[in-house]
MARGU-796779 format. One record per residue (C-alpha): residue in three letters; x, y, z. Coordinates in steps of 0.02 Angstrom, whole numbers, padded with zeros to 5 digits, always signed. Layout:
N
AlaXYZ...
This chain:
441
Met+00004-00005-00005Val+00141+00125+00034Leu+00232+00075-00123Leu+00076+00101-00234Val+00024+00275-00151His+00200+00336-00133Met+00228+00282-00323Thr+00073+00360-00397Ser+00086+00528-00301Pro+00101+00652-00429His+00246+00780-00365Ala+00414+00733-00413Glu+00576+00855-00364Ile+00747+00823-00455Thr+00891+00931-00393Asp+01037+00827-00319Ser+00976+00677-00378Leu+00999+00716-00559Arg+01147+00599-00594Ala+01089+00446-00480Ile+01008+00348-00609Pro+01138+00379-00745Val+01281+00310-00617Ala+01153+00149-00587Gln+01163+00138-00777Ser+01344+00136-00781Ile+01359+00015-00641Thr+01236-00105-00724Arg+01289-00086-00908Arg+01486-00054-00890Gly+01538-00101-00714Thr+01600+00066-00683Leu+01543+00234-00590Ser+01605+00346-00722Leu+01477+00432-00828Asp+01604+00462-00988His+01460+00367-01075Phe+01339+00516-01051Arg+01474+00652-01094Glu+01385+00709-01252Thr+01205+00711-01156Met+01245+00790-01002Pro+01324+00970-00939Gln+01508+00972-00906Pro+01570+00978-00722Gly+01492+01092-00625Asn+01301+01031-00612Asn+01311+00876-00505Val+01455+00821-00594Ile+01634+00821-00559Glu+01791+00771-00650Val+01925+00658-00597Asp+02088+00612-00695Gly+01983+00651-00862His+01829+00557-00816Leu+01653+00615-00752Tyr+01572+00558-00606Gly+01415+00614-00509Asn+01464+00715-00376Tyr+01337+00638-00225Pro+01365+00473-00144Trp+01362+00344-00272Ala+01309+00204-00149Ile+01129+00250-00157Ser+01126+00206-00337Leu+01137+00025-00302Phe+00945+00025-00253Ala+00908+00068-00421Val+01007-00080-00504Pro+00864-00208-00479Val+00744-00082-00553Leu+00835-00061-00695Leu+00875-00245-00737Ala+00694-00280-00715Val+00652-00154-00858Asp+00797-00209-00963Gly+00728-00391-00938Ala+00544-00360-00980His+00611-00267-01127Ala+00713-00421-01193Leu+00544-00514-01162Gly+00458-00395-01280Val+00366-00291-01134Gly+00387-00109-01158Pro+00551-00003-01190Gly+00696-00029-01101Val+00791+00095-00999Glu+00885+00193-01137Gly+00706+00202-01224Arg+00614+00264-01068Ile+00761+00406-01019Ala+00792+00528-01165Ala+00896+00649-01063Ala+00967+00681-00885Gly+00812+00727-00784Ser+00679+00632-00879Asp+00716+00486-00769Trp+00606+00557-00636Glu+00493+00396-00639Phe+00639+00282-00602Gln+00685+00386-00461Val+00513+00399-00389Val+00469+00212-00405Thr+00645+00157-00332Met+00638+00271-00186Ser+00444+00231-00167Leu+00512+00047-00142Val+00642+00093-00018Val+00525+00193+00096Ala+00409+00049+00085Leu+00547-00080+00143Thr+00587+00054+00286Thr+00399+00060+00329Val+00405-00132+00355Val+00569-00108+00459Ile+00462+00010+00576Tyr+00322-00103+00583Gln+00444-00242+00639Ile+00497-00126+00775Gly+00328-00087+00825Leu+00279-00287+00860Glu+00458-00292+00963Ser+00432-00138+01053Leu+00250-00126+01120Arg+00197-00231+01263Leu+00025-00279+01218Gly-00030-00459+01262Asp-00164-00459+01138Arg-00088-00508+00964Arg-00202-00426+00867Arg-00210-00258+00962Leu-00012-00265+00956Gln-00024-00280+00766Arg-00148-00140+00738Tyr-00051-00020+00851Ala+00132-00068+00758Leu+00039-00040+00593Ala-00019+00137+00653Ala+00156+00176+00696Ala+00223+00113+00533Val+00084+00213+00438Thr+00116+00367+00524Phe+00298+00370+00473Ser+00255+00337+00287Phe+00131+00467+00276Gly+00154+00592+00420Thr+00340+00628+00395Ala+00470+00676+00264Ala+00463+00487+00213Trp+00327+00543+00099Ser+00353+00732+00062Thr+00539+00698+00023Ala+00608+00532+00024Ser+00502+00465-00105Arg+00487+00611-00206Ser+00662+00602-00284Tyr+00822+00496-00271Trp+00883+00600-00124Gln+01017+00513+00001His+00873+00512+00139Gly+00770+00365+00089Pro+00914+00238+00084Ser+00981+00327+00238Met+00833+00301+00342Leu+00825+00119+00273Met+00994+00074+00349Leu+00966+00176+00498Ser+00800+00091+00549Leu+00884-00080+00517Ala+01017-00019+00654Ala+00876+00023+00775Leu+00791-00139+00737Val+00942-00215+00791Ala+00964-00113+00947Val+00780-00136+00989Arg+00797-00345+00974Ser+00964-00316+01080Arg+00853-00289+01239Ala+00783-00475+01221Asp+00937-00558+01148Pro+01104-00466+01143Arg+01185-00586+01017Val+01104-00487+00874Val+01221-00350+00894Arg+01341-00451+00788Cys+01218-00395+00645Leu+01240-00212+00664Gly+01398-00176+00590Pro+01346-00192+00392Pro+01178-00071+00406Leu+01280+00054+00516Ala+01431+00066+00415Ala+01317+00067+00247Ser+01225+00213+00310Tyr+01389+00317+00311Phe+01411+00280+00121Met+01240+00335+00077Arg+01245+00503+00182Pro+01398+00568+00265Thr+01305+00661+00419Asn+01264+00485+00485Ser+01427+00472+00555Val+01366+00535+00717Ser+01249+00391+00728Val+01394+00275+00666Ala+01502+00332+00817Leu+01358+00336+00955Phe+01306+00154+00901Thr+01489+00092+00910Leu+01512+00173+01086Trp+01355+00086+01134Val+01420-00071+01090Leu+01578-00038+01173Leu+01493+00012+01341Arg+01350-00115+01344His+01389-00258+01230Arg+01588-00272+01237Arg+01598-00460+01201Tyr+01517-00425+01022Leu+01617-00273+00989Val+01745-00356+00882Ala+01599-00436+00778His+01521-00280+00767Leu+01691-00202+00711Ala+01708-00340+00583Gly+01551-00329+00499Met+01586-00137+00472Ala+01742-00182+00409Val+01670-00285+00269Val+01564-00161+00216Val+01699-00021+00228Thr+01818-00134+00134Gly+01705-00156-00012Phe+01658+00034-00028Val+01824+00097-00012Ala+01900-00031-00141Val+01778+00042-00264Asn+01812+00237-00221Val+02005+00186-00233Ala+01986+00110-00414Ala+01864+00260-00456Tyr+01942+00406-00385Gly+02106+00358-00336Ser+02047+00398-00147Val+01970+00323+00008Leu+01820+00421+00007Gln+01727+00512-00143Pro+01770+00697-00164Tyr+01601+00739-00092Tyr+01649+00677+00082Gly+01798+00796+00086Glu+01691+00952+00032Glu+01728+01108+00145Arg+01596+01124+00275His+01524+01284+00342Phe+01540+01300+00530Arg+01399+01408+00618Ser+01407+01503+00771Gly+01338+01650+00864Gly+01163+01701+00803Glu+01178+01602+00650Leu+01196+01448+00744Val+01042+01482+00854Glu+00944+01523+00707Ala+00989+01350+00634Leu+00949+01271+00794Ala+00778+01343+00805Gly+00731+01334+00626Asn+00770+01151+00599Leu+00641+01125+00750Val+00503+01260+00728Ser+00526+01380+00575Pro+00363+01385+00475Ser+00435+01326+00314Arg+00587+01206+00372Gly+00536+01158+00551Leu+00525+00961+00599Phe+00386+00991+00727Val+00292+01115+00619Phe+00290+00988+00472Ser+00261+00814+00580Pro+00194+00871+00744Val+00167+00699+00776Leu+00351+00674+00803Leu+00330+00780+00977Leu+00276+00596+01037Ala+00449+00547+01049Val+00483+00683+01177Ala+00336+00629+01263Gly+00393+00455+01246Val+00575+00490+01333Val+00487+00579+01480Leu+00363+00444+01497Lys+00485+00319+01522Gln+00606+00424+01625Arg+00456+00453+01748Ser+00420+00272+01754Arg+00600+00237+01777Val+00608+00120+01642Leu+00717+00214+01527Asp+00852+00115+01466Asp+01016+00106+01364Val+00922+00082+01203Asp+00820+00238+01238Val+00968+00349+01280Leu+01064+00280+01127Leu+00927+00334+01000Ala+00881+00489+01092Gly+01070+00544+01085Cys+01075+00495+00897Val+00937+00629+00867Val+00994+00760+00974Ala+01178+00735+00894His+01095+00739+00717Trp+01013+00897+00747Leu+01172+00978+00813Ala+01267+00906+00652Ile+01137+00976+00523Ser+01138+01151+00625Val+01312+01163+00662Leu+01413+01106+00505Ala+01331+00992+00382Phe+01245+01090+00251Pro+01314+01267+00196Ala+01119+01313+00201Trp+01039+01246+00354Trp+00860+01259+00269Gly+00922+01124+00131Gly+00916+01218-00007His+00768+01193-00139Ser+00674+01048-00044Tyr+00515+01019+00049Gly+00510+01061+00229Pro+00642+00991+00366Arg+00746+00876+00235Leu+00901+00864+00322Phe+00815+00806+00474Ser+00723+00668+00382Asp+00877+00528+00412Ala+00835+00541+00616Val+00643+00515+00595Pro+00644+00323+00614Phe+00730+00347+00785Met+00602+00471+00827Val+00452+00355+00773Val+00541+00212+00895Leu+00548+00340+01048Gly+00376+00374+01027Leu+00315+00198+01041Pro+00309+00203+01225Val+00156+00333+01210Leu+00063+00216+01110Asp+00091+00082+01222Arg+00023+00192+01368Leu-00137+00235+01275Ala-00168+00061+01218Gln-00161-00018+01392Pro-00353-00065+01435Asp-00374+00054+01590His-00529+00134+01640Pro-00561+00276+01526Ser-00531+00451+01599Val-00531+00631+01538Ala-00359+00644+01527Arg-00336+00478+01436Arg-00464+00541+01307Phe-00381+00706+01280Ala-00208+00610+01254Val-00298+00509+01136Ala-00373+00654+01033Ala-00200+00747+01031Cys-00115+00596+00971Leu-00244+00575+00819Ala-00235+00759+00795Ser-00057+00783+00773Ala-00049+00625+00662Gly-00196+00688+00561Val-00096+00857+00530Ser+00063+00782+00490Met-00017+00672+00358Leu-00101+00827+00287Val+00060+00936+00294Asn+00158+00798+00197Phe+00028+00763+00081Ser+00042+00936+00022Gly+00220+00910-00023Ala+00185+00738-00108Tyr+00045+00805-00218Phe+00053+01001-00250Arg+00160+01086-00384Ser+00179+01237-00287Ser+00240+01145-00136Ala+00411+01140-00244Cys+00382+01320-00321Trp+00390+01398-00157Asn+00579+01381-00159Ala+00598+01485-00309Ile+00431+01612-00314Pro+00435+01754-00279Thr+00617+01741-00230Gly+00734+01600-00206Val+00766+01530-00036Asp+00948+01517-00052Gln+00950+01701-00105Asp+00812+01752+00022Pro+00820+01621+00173Ser+00712+01743+00279Lys+00561+01675+00193Val+00587+01518+00303Trp+00514+01612+00430Asp+00379+01685+00354Trp+00208+01625+00444Ser+00107+01724+00305Asp+00177+01610+00177Pro+00217+01442+00246Gln+00288+01309+00116Phe+00149+01184+00161Leu-00002+01302+00126Arg+00052+01364-00040Gly+00006+01212-00142Pro-00178+01197-00048Arg-00191+01379-00065Asn-00161+01403-00256Phe-00271+01227-00272Leu-00415+01314-00201Ala-00396+01486-00283Gly-00320+01450-00444Asp-00407+01453-00613Gln-00326+01283-00659Pro-00328+01192-00496Arg-00284+01016-00599Ser-00112+01088-00638Glu-00072+01092-00464Val-00073+00887-00457Thr-00011+00857-00630Arg+00110+00720-00621Gly+00291+00740-00654Leu+00430+00891-00614Pro+00356+01068-00569Asp+00348+01204-00711Cys+00378+01343-00601
């Protein structure tokens, strides 16, 4: 269901992901990361393309392109059987591959949703199996439709979809370790892979590894060995392609913020009207409530502290030094915060656990249930806006560019999540707002 809805949502946005599918084509067709084959059809270095030793490469992490390989092979396989055109026939030029991007990332988000559902099954403490499944499903559906998983991760071949999948797998291992510490031996591969999907995940890699050292030291060697296998594979490819351990993107200069600029970034990533995490997904406030609830009940454990630490560290990373523009450039909502969303969903599960208990109904409990439902509903509507309305993307450029005028992210008179609905209701051609494809601003 998640795959179908995300795949058919009309809005797509191609920016940083412009070269992800060509890289996947080079991997499947030629066994290389080089884009030299596309030299005549794509712009020269400077437009998401870099040149190393005379060869063209995509600038952004190539690891995410691996997720498109099965999709491209399936399309070419169907073409060989006489069913539809092959990949080359479907992609006329760079940027026209947006359907491949949306389908692939919708599949990644759907897989992540399954992982979140599994975490719910193992975290919620409900005796009745059917009640347990319903509440775990509610958490998974809220993740897939009430967060950036819908409005960002599946709208383009961003790094965030693969990043969320790897980090949710790491969270699943941590949750399972409560009952069986031996599963910690499986933590290394997804954790190491998350770094090669997105460099800001280095904070989660460090904190998870520290957690293994402090809480599960007997499995530290196995954990490091699992990481080493993945790291060795990626490093070998990087050395062969770029002549360096990491691709050039990882060595780009980062902008360190301080003073008022840092305060603005810290606050903006949480509560600004067009980039605030809790504005676009107020349901994630349940993560804060979940931590407080467990702390008051004195059942807060090392896994809770680990996941909460990862969220805080990620918030600091994207605010202090990650991207030159803390608002994430031309995107929808809190894009840079999206990688930490799976952790926050897990942290919010104790609230569902408490509300699902068959206690006698009370005014306070009814109010809490209503508040949770309202926050989930608002979150889904806001992220629906990003997945469906053309003007949600055009807000970044009209009337002024957000990178040239970042103050617009604080403008409550024209928040990004309302631009699409307003134009849809007031426009002469409302259907143009939900036309499938790339927005024509």
